[in-house]
Each structure stands twice: as C-alpha cells, then as structure tokens.
C-alpha positions as CSV (number, residue, x, y, z in Angstrom):
1,M,-16.2,-11.6,9.4
2,S,-18.4,-8.7,10.3
3,I,-16.6,-5.3,10.5
4,D,-17.6,-2.1,12.1
5,K,-16.0,0.1,9.4
6,K,-16.2,3.4,11.2
7,A,-14.7,1.9,14.4
8,L,-11.9,0.3,12.4
9,L,-11.0,3.6,10.6
10,D,-11.2,5.5,13.9
11,S,-8.7,3.0,15.4
12,M,-6.2,3.9,12.7
13,R,-6.7,7.6,12.7
14,G,-3.6,9.6,13.5
15,G,-1.4,6.5,13.4
16,M,1.1,4.5,11.4
17,I,0.4,1.4,9.3
18,V,3.6,-0.6,8.8
19,S,4.1,-2.4,5.5
20,C,5.5,-5.9,6.4
21,Q,6.6,-7.3,3.0
22,T,9.6,-8.9,1.4
23,E,10.5,-9.6,-2.2
24,P,12.1,-12.7,-3.6
25,H,15.4,-10.9,-4.2
26,D,15.5,-9.6,-0.7
27,P,18.2,-11.1,1.6
28,I,15.6,-11.5,4.4
29,H,13.0,-13.2,2.2
30,N,11.9,-16.7,3.4
31,D,8.8,-18.7,3.9
32,G,6.9,-16.0,5.8
33,R,8.6,-16.1,9.2
34,T,10.2,-12.7,8.7
35,V,7.0,-10.8,7.9
36,V,5.3,-12.3,11.0
37,M,8.2,-11.1,13.2
38,M,8.0,-7.7,11.5
39,A,4.3,-7.5,12.3
40,R,4.9,-8.4,15.9
41,A,7.6,-5.8,16.2
42,A,5.3,-3.2,14.6
43,E,2.5,-4.0,17.0
44,Y,4.9,-3.8,19.9
45,G,6.1,-0.4,18.7
46,G,2.6,1.1,18.5
47,A,1.6,0.6,14.9
48,V,-2.2,0.9,14.2
49,G,-2.2,-1.6,11.3
50,I,-0.2,-3.9,9.0
51,R,0.0,-3.9,5.2
52,A,0.8,-7.3,3.9
53,N,1.2,-9.1,0.5
54,K,-0.4,-12.5,-0.4
55,P,-3.1,-14.5,1.4
56,E,-0.7,-16.9,3.1
57,Q,1.3,-14.1,4.7
58,V,-1.9,-12.3,5.6
59,A,-3.2,-15.4,7.3
60,A,0.1,-15.9,9.2
61,I,0.2,-12.3,10.4
62,H,-3.5,-12.3,11.3
63,A,-2.8,-15.3,13.6
64,A,0.1,-13.5,15.2
65,V,-1.1,-9.9,15.9
66,N,-4.2,-8.1,16.9
67,L,-4.1,-5.3,14.4
68,P,-6.2,-4.5,11.3
69,I,-4.6,-5.9,8.1
70,V,-4.5,-4.2,4.7
71,G,-4.1,-7.1,2.3
72,L,-2.9,-6.9,-1.3
73,H,-1.7,-9.4,-3.8
74,K,1.0,-8.4,-6.3
75,I,0.7,-10.4,-9.6
76,Y,2.9,-10.0,-12.6
77,Y,1.3,-10.1,-16.0
78,D,3.3,-10.6,-19.2
79,T,0.4,-9.0,-21.2
80,V,1.0,-5.6,-19.5
81,G,4.6,-6.1,-18.5
82,T,4.2,-5.1,-14.9
83,I,2.8,-6.0,-11.5
84,I,-0.8,-5.3,-10.7
85,M,-1.8,-5.0,-7.1
86,T,-4.9,-7.3,-6.4
87,P,-6.0,-7.6,-10.0
88,T,-9.1,-9.7,-9.7
89,I,-12.0,-10.4,-7.4
90,E,-10.7,-13.9,-6.7
91,H,-7.5,-12.3,-5.3
92,A,-9.5,-9.9,-3.2
93,K,-11.7,-12.7,-1.8
94,A,-8.6,-14.8,-0.9
95,L,-7.2,-11.9,1.0
96,Y,-10.4,-11.3,2.9
97,D,-10.8,-15.0,3.7
98,A,-7.2,-15.0,5.1
99,G,-8.0,-12.2,7.5
100,A,-7.5,-8.9,5.7
101,Q,-10.4,-6.6,6.8
102,I,-9.1,-4.0,4.3
103,I,-8.4,-4.9,0.7
104,A,-5.8,-2.8,-1.2
105,L,-5.7,-2.5,-4.9
106,D,-4.3,-0.5,-7.8
107,A,-7.1,2.0,-8.3
108,T,-5.5,3.9,-11.2
109,Q,-7.0,4.3,-14.6
110,L,-4.2,2.1,-16.1
111,P,-5.5,-1.0,-18.0
112,N,-5.4,-4.3,-16.3
113,H,-4.5,-7.7,-17.9
114,K,-7.9,-7.7,-19.5
115,G,-7.7,-4.2,-20.9
116,V,-10.1,-2.5,-18.5
117,P,-9.3,0.2,-15.9
118,R,-7.8,-1.4,-12.8
119,C,-10.0,0.8,-10.6
120,D,-13.1,-1.0,-11.9
121,L,-12.4,-3.8,-9.4
122,I,-13.6,-1.5,-6.7
123,K,-17.2,-2.0,-7.8
124,E,-16.8,-5.8,-7.7
125,I,-15.3,-5.8,-4.3
126,K,-18.1,-3.5,-3.0
127,K,-20.7,-6.0,-4.4
128,E,-19.0,-9.3,-3.6
129,I,-17.3,-8.5,-0.3
130,P,-19.6,-5.7,1.2
131,D,-18.1,-6.0,4.7
132,A,-14.5,-5.3,3.5
133,L,-13.0,-1.8,3.6
134,I,-11.5,-0.8,0.2
135,F,-8.1,0.8,0.2
136,A,-7.5,2.5,-3.1
137,D,-3.9,3.0,-4.2
138,I,-4.1,6.0,-6.5
139,D,-1.7,8.2,-8.5
140,S,-3.6,11.5,-8.8
141,Y,-6.3,13.6,-7.1
142,E,-8.7,12.9,-9.9
143,N,-8.2,9.2,-9.6
144,A,-8.8,9.5,-5.9
145,E,-12.1,11.2,-6.5
146,H,-13.0,8.5,-9.0
147,A,-12.1,5.7,-6.6
148,I,-14.3,7.2,-4.0
149,D,-17.2,7.5,-6.5
150,L,-16.8,3.8,-7.2
151,G,-17.0,3.0,-3.5
152,A,-13.5,3.2,-2.0
153,D,-13.3,3.9,1.8
154,I,-9.6,4.8,1.9
155,V,-7.5,6.6,-0.7
156,A,-3.7,6.5,-0.5
157,T,-0.9,8.2,-2.4
158,T,0.9,4.9,-3.1
159,C,1.3,5.3,-6.8
160,M,1.9,9.1,-7.0
161,G,5.2,9.9,-8.6
162,I,5.5,6.4,-9.9
163,T,3.2,6.0,-12.9
164,K,4.1,7.8,-16.0
165,E,0.8,9.5,-15.9
166,S,1.3,11.0,-12.4
167,K,4.8,12.1,-13.3
168,A,3.5,13.9,-16.4
169,L,1.0,15.7,-14.1
170,G,3.9,16.9,-11.9
171,Y,3.3,14.6,-8.9
172,K,6.4,13.7,-6.8
173,R,7.2,11.1,-4.2
174,P,6.6,12.0,-1.5
175,D,4.1,14.8,-2.4
176,Y,3.0,16.7,0.7
177,G,1.1,19.2,-1.4
178,A,-1.0,16.5,-3.0
179,V,-1.8,15.0,0.4
180,A,-2.9,18.4,1.7
181,R,-5.1,18.9,-1.3
182,M,-6.7,15.4,-0.8
183,A,-7.2,16.1,2.9
184,K,-8.9,19.3,2.2
185,G,-11.1,18.2,-0.7
186,L,-11.8,14.5,0.1
187,R,-11.5,14.0,3.8
188,E,-15.3,14.3,4.3
189,R,-15.8,11.4,1.8
190,A,-12.9,9.1,2.5
191,F,-10.0,8.2,4.9
192,V,-6.8,9.8,3.4
193,V,-3.5,8.0,3.7
194,M,0.0,9.1,2.8
195,E,2.2,6.3,1.5
196,G,5.6,6.5,-0.2
197,N,9.1,7.6,0.8
198,I,8.2,8.5,4.4
199,E,11.7,7.9,5.7
200,Y,12.0,9.7,9.0
201,P,9.7,10.5,12.0
202,M,9.5,14.2,11.0
203,D,8.3,13.1,7.6
204,A,5.4,11.3,9.4
205,V,4.7,14.4,11.5
206,K,4.6,16.6,8.3
207,A,2.2,14.2,6.6
208,M,-0.2,14.5,9.6
209,Y,0.3,18.3,9.7
210,M,-0.8,18.3,6.0
211,G,-4.0,16.5,6.9
212,A,-3.4,12.8,6.4
213,D,-5.6,10.6,8.5
214,A,-2.9,8.0,8.7
215,I,0.4,7.0,7.1
216,V,2.0,3.9,5.7
217,V,5.7,3.2,6.3
218,G,7.5,0.2,4.9
219,S,11.1,0.2,3.6
220,A,12.3,2.7,6.2
221,I,11.4,0.2,8.9
222,T,11.1,-3.3,7.6
223,R,13.8,-3.7,4.9
224,P,17.1,-3.6,6.7
225,H,19.2,-4.0,3.6
226,L,17.7,-0.8,2.2
227,I,18.2,1.0,5.5
228,V,21.9,0.1,5.3
229,R,22.0,1.2,1.7
230,K,20.5,4.6,2.7
231,F,23.5,5.1,5.0
232,T,26.1,3.7,2.7
233,D,24.8,5.7,-0.2
234,A,25.2,8.9,1.9
235,L,28.7,7.9,3.0
236,N,29.7,7.1,-0.6
237,R,28.4,10.5,-1.7
238,Y,25.3,9.1,-3.4
239,T,27.1,7.2,-6.2
240,T,24.1,4.8,-6.2
241,D,20.4,5.2,-5.4
242,W,18.8,2.9,-2.8
243,H,15.4,3.9,-3.9
244,K,15.9,2.0,-7.1
245,D,16.1,-1.2,-5.0
246,E,13.0,-0.1,-3.1
247,M,10.9,0.3,-6.3
248,I,12.0,-2.8,-8.1
249,W,8.6,-4.5,-7.6
250,F,7.0,-2.0,-9.9
251,G,9.1,-3.5,-12.7
252,D,9.2,-7.0,-14.0
253,V,10.9,-8.9,-11.1
254,T,8.6,-11.1,-9.1
255,E,7.8,-14.7,-8.1
256,N,4.1,-14.3,-9.0
257,K,3.4,-14.6,-12.7
258,A,0.2,-14.9,-14.6
259,E,-0.3,-15.0,-18.4
C-alpha cells in the first residue's frame, strides 16, 4: 500500500487513538470479535486511529473500520523474561501486510532477545518497509531523540514510568512534564503522542495543552473489567490497585511465547 505520510499524520493531529486490545486473562478475550467491535465503537465515537495487537486482529479491524491502524505484536521471550513489542522485521512486515499503515515497536535501549538494542529495528523497518510510518514507544527524552535519529516518525510515552531505567530517571506515568518537553524539543522532527494512564477527558485535554499532537487511550475505554475495578477500588478505599491488572502484559503472562 502507498501511504501519504504527512496526510495520515495530519488526519490524527489533535485526536485520540483508541487501543483496542485484549489479553488472554481478560474476561472479554475471544477469537477477535471483541476487538473489532471495540474498533467500530471507537470510530463511531470520533477516534482518529486504532492501536491493535497481532496481525490477525489488525486484519480484522482493517476490514471493519476506515481508520489508520497502529499495529504491534507482543511476543514473550524466555531469554529476556518479558514481552517485547514487535521484536523483529518479520513481525513488522506481517503487521504491515495485514493493514497497519503505522508500525509500533519498543524503541528503548533495552536489549532484545538477541542482545541488541530494541530500537535498532527502526533502521530495518525504514529500509524494508519504506512506506510505513514508524511509531516508537520510548521511555525517556533521550531515547525519543535517538529513535528519531534512527528514522521514527512518531514518538510516544508508552514506556515512560514503566522501565526500571525510566523510573530511575524520575519519569512518572502519566508524565505531563515529559510530554511538554518532548513537544517543545522534538515536535519539529516528529509527531509526539502521549500514551499511558490517560483516564479521564480532562487528562486528554491536559495532554493536548502540554503540546501532544495526539493521545492514545486504551484501558480507560476498552477494558470494562478494569473500568469496574477503578470504581470498586475507590469504593473499597483503594485496598487493591487496578493498575496492576492493566500492566500485567509487561510481565511474564502471555499467550505468545518464543524461545
């Protein structure tokens, strides 16, 4: 597919990308029907894009809605003990072939399953899939700069406040100050997206006020069991933490495993 990159980015500017994903342990997880209905509802509600996991779900959503799709593929590796988002060029190609005009990947400096920085895949995608836009999930301002140097079109705060490295640097989740800094310093070079713990409409407005080009919202919209937990946690005086369920995919629970 041939993509007008500038027009695609302009179509998302000032809007909300809705992350339509489920995890194997989710009560709404099934063969893909749920994520398609989520995507249709997001389109109906005015979303400017969809973020989706795995080629088969990307393909199903691509056939159902007329919105840009940010595709990623979460794979668990025993060798690193965690999930990597879109770890190889083969995963990136499968997402693009399924209809994802935008390829998301872990663009941190953390080592991948082969021991090289995960962000290095950006160069391969740029070479092998030149028509695709590259959506870099980063965990620090410096890694955002590096991702852009490698060829990323979009930088997002997805991993800020999650990786040990970003926590050590003082990043939070959400981190509006970091978004403001990225918008000020990097906006001329890349599309800046805020993602992570945007829970209410006013959070979205604040992100835009801080300079984000667009936002990504997922759990606050598309995971009803976590929405219920948010309320019950409050009613029970926060004896538990619904965010722990939201972040479980960063650990070692997944249906996708690779040695």
